[in-house]
C-alpha positions as CSV (number, residue, x, y, z in Angstrom):
1,X,-6.5,6.5,-11.3
2,X,-5.7,7.4,-7.8
3,X,-5.2,11.0,-6.8
4,X,-1.8,12.4,-7.9
5,X,-1.1,13.9,-4.5
6,X,0.2,12.0,-1.5
7,X,-1.6,14.2,1.0
8,X,-5.0,13.8,-0.8
9,X,-4.5,10.1,-1.0
10,X,-3.6,9.9,2.7
11,X,-6.9,11.7,3.4
12,X,-8.8,9.2,1.3
13,X,-7.1,6.3,3.1
14,X,-7.7,7.8,6.5
15,X,-11.3,9.2,6.2
16,X,-12.9,7.0,3.5
17,X,-11.2,3.6,3.2
18,X,-10.1,3.4,6.8
19,X,-13.3,5.1,8.1
20,X,-11.2,7.2,10.6
21,X,-10.8,4.1,12.7
22,X,-7.0,3.9,12.5
23,X,-6.3,6.7,14.8
24,X,-2.6,5.7,15.1
25,X,-2.1,5.9,11.3
26,X,1.4,7.5,11.0
27,X,3.6,8.9,8.1
28,X,7.3,9.4,7.8
29,X,9.8,10.8,5.4
30,X,12.8,8.7,4.5
31,X,15.6,9.4,2.0
32,X,19.1,8.3,1.2
33,X,22.1,10.6,2.0
34,X,25.7,9.5,1.4
35,X,24.5,5.9,0.9
36,X,22.8,6.0,4.4
37,X,19.1,5.7,5.0
38,X,17.8,8.7,6.9
39,X,14.4,8.4,8.8
40,X,12.7,11.6,9.8
41,X,10.3,11.7,12.8
42,X,6.9,10.1,12.5
43,X,3.8,12.2,12.4
44,X,0.2,11.2,13.1
45,X,-1.6,11.2,9.7
46,X,-4.4,13.3,11.1
47,X,-1.9,16.0,11.9
48,X,-0.4,16.0,8.5
49,X,-3.6,15.8,6.2
50,X,-4.1,19.2,4.7
51,X,-0.6,20.5,5.4
52,X,2.6,20.7,3.3
53,X,4.6,18.1,5.5
54,X,6.4,15.7,3.2
55,X,6.3,12.0,3.7
56,X,7.4,8.9,1.8
57,X,6.0,6.1,4.1
58,X,2.9,5.3,6.1
59,X,1.8,2.7,8.5
60,X,-0.9,0.0,7.7
61,X,-4.6,0.7,8.3
62,X,-6.6,-1.4,10.6
63,X,-8.7,-2.9,7.9
64,X,-5.7,-3.4,5.4
65,X,-3.7,-6.4,4.4
66,X,-0.5,-5.7,2.4
67,X,1.2,-8.3,0.3
68,X,4.8,-7.5,-0.9
69,X,5.9,-9.5,-3.9
70,X,9.5,-8.9,-4.8
71,X,11.2,-10.5,-7.8
72,X,14.6,-12.1,-6.9
73,X,16.1,-11.2,-10.2
74,X,15.2,-9.0,-13.2
75,X,14.2,-12.2,-15.0
76,X,11.5,-12.9,-12.3
77,X,9.9,-9.4,-12.7
78,X,7.7,-10.5,-15.6
79,X,6.6,-13.7,-13.7
80,X,5.7,-11.5,-10.7
81,X,3.7,-9.2,-12.9
82,X,1.8,-12.1,-14.4
83,X,1.1,-13.4,-10.8
84,X,-0.2,-10.0,-9.9
85,X,-2.9,-10.4,-12.6
86,X,-3.7,-13.8,-11.3
87,X,-3.9,-12.5,-7.8
88,X,-6.1,-9.6,-8.9
89,X,-8.5,-12.2,-10.5
90,X,-8.6,-14.3,-7.4
91,X,-9.2,-11.3,-5.0
92,X,-11.9,-10.0,-7.3
93,X,-13.6,-13.4,-7.5
94,X,-13.8,-13.4,-3.7
95,X,-15.0,-9.8,-3.6
96,X,-12.0,-8.4,-1.8
97,X,-11.6,-4.7,-2.4
98,X,-8.0,-4.2,-3.4
99,X,-5.4,-2.6,-5.6
100,X,-2.1,-3.7,-6.8
101,X,0.8,-1.2,-7.6
102,X,4.2,-1.5,-9.0
103,X,6.2,0.4,-6.3
104,X,8.6,2.2,-8.6
105,X,11.5,0.2,-7.3
106,X,11.3,-3.6,-7.6
107,X,8.3,-4.8,-5.7
108,X,4.6,-5.3,-6.5
109,X,2.4,-4.3,-3.5
110,X,-1.2,-5.5,-3.0
111,X,-3.4,-3.6,-0.7
112,X,-6.5,-5.6,0.4
113,X,-9.3,-4.1,2.5
114,X,-11.7,-5.9,4.7
115,X,-14.1,-3.9,7.0
116,X,-14.6,-7.1,9.0
117,X,-11.2,-6.3,10.6
118,X,-12.7,-3.3,12.3
119,X,-14.5,-5.7,14.7
120,X,-11.4,-7.6,15.5
121,X,-8.8,-7.0,18.2
122,X,-5.2,-6.3,17.2
123,X,-4.0,-9.9,17.6
124,X,-7.0,-11.2,15.6
125,X,-6.3,-8.8,12.8
126,X,-2.6,-10.0,12.6
127,X,-3.8,-13.6,12.5
128,X,-6.4,-12.7,9.8
129,X,-3.6,-10.9,7.8
130,X,-1.5,-14.1,8.1
131,X,-4.4,-16.3,7.0
132,X,-5.2,-14.2,3.9
133,X,-1.5,-13.9,3.0
134,X,-1.1,-17.7,3.2
135,X,-3.9,-18.1,0.7
136,X,-2.0,-16.1,-2.0
137,X,1.7,-16.1,-1.5
138,X,4.2,-18.7,-0.3
139,X,6.6,-16.3,1.6
140,X,5.2,-13.4,3.6
141,X,7.1,-10.6,5.3
142,X,5.8,-10.9,8.8
143,X,6.5,-7.3,9.6
144,X,3.5,-6.6,7.4
145,X,1.3,-8.2,9.9
146,X,1.9,-5.2,12.3
147,X,-0.1,-2.0,11.8
148,X,2.8,0.1,13.0
149,X,5.2,-1.2,10.2
150,X,6.1,1.5,7.7
151,X,5.4,0.8,4.1
152,X,6.4,3.0,1.0
153,X,3.6,5.3,-0.2
154,X,1.7,3.9,-3.2
155,X,1.4,7.3,-4.8
156,X,4.1,9.4,-6.3
157,X,7.9,8.8,-6.5
158,X,9.5,5.9,-4.8
159,X,11.8,7.3,-2.0
160,X,14.9,5.3,-3.2
161,X,14.6,5.4,-7.1
162,X,12.6,8.5,-7.8
163,X,10.4,6.3,-10.1
164,X,6.7,6.8,-10.0
165,X,4.4,4.1,-8.7
166,X,2.2,2.5,-11.2
167,X,-1.4,1.3,-10.5
168,X,-1.7,-2.1,-12.3
169,X,-5.1,-3.5,-10.9
170,X,-8.0,-2.4,-8.8
171,X,-11.3,-3.8,-7.7
172,X,-14.2,-2.4,-5.5
173,X,-12.6,1.0,-4.8
174,X,-14.1,3.0,-7.8
175,X,-15.9,5.3,-5.5
176,X,-12.6,6.4,-4.0
177,X,-11.1,7.2,-7.3
178,X,-9.0,4.0,-7.6
179,X,-9.6,3.0,-11.2
180,X,-7.1,1.6,-13.7
181,X,-7.6,3.7,-16.8
182,X,-4.7,2.5,-18.8
183,X,-1.9,0.0,-18.1
184,X,1.3,1.7,-17.2
185,X,-0.5,4.7,-15.7
186,X,1.5,6.4,-12.9
187,X,0.1,7.3,-9.6
188,X,1.2,10.9,-9.8
189,X,3.8,12.8,-7.9
190,X,4.5,13.7,-4.3
């Protein structure tokens, strides 16, 4: 189970998993008002940790690869969930530290961590993300190659639906509290 608090999880991501090397890690709150998406100003994560600033999105860590698997229809959701189990097994067999969450909306998000990426330049990290993505999924959102791209927080309520994210699978992150205790377990609240 991940921490049930976004701020605590952000702290774990920044200090422990990201090893304080992603100094430009940012967060932002987004919401829908009158059918229009409203984006609030971005904050540096380091300035938000330990405060009561609310946020629903974050940027990608230097050592992180994010795969977004969205079913095209409700009928494909079960296939996507089965593929996530396959993906988890493949990543685990290759010793990639990772976790896979159901976003609380429609997508399944895989977060993969490789400390080798700390030694790479920005362009090399983007190429490495592309290489890993190509191994596992046929279509990849190229925005996810960029570290400044905002992704929905993997803890708490989804910003559009209000449904909690659900941790499905995890490997190699037990020391950070990322453990699947029971299928269907939510990742807490904001």
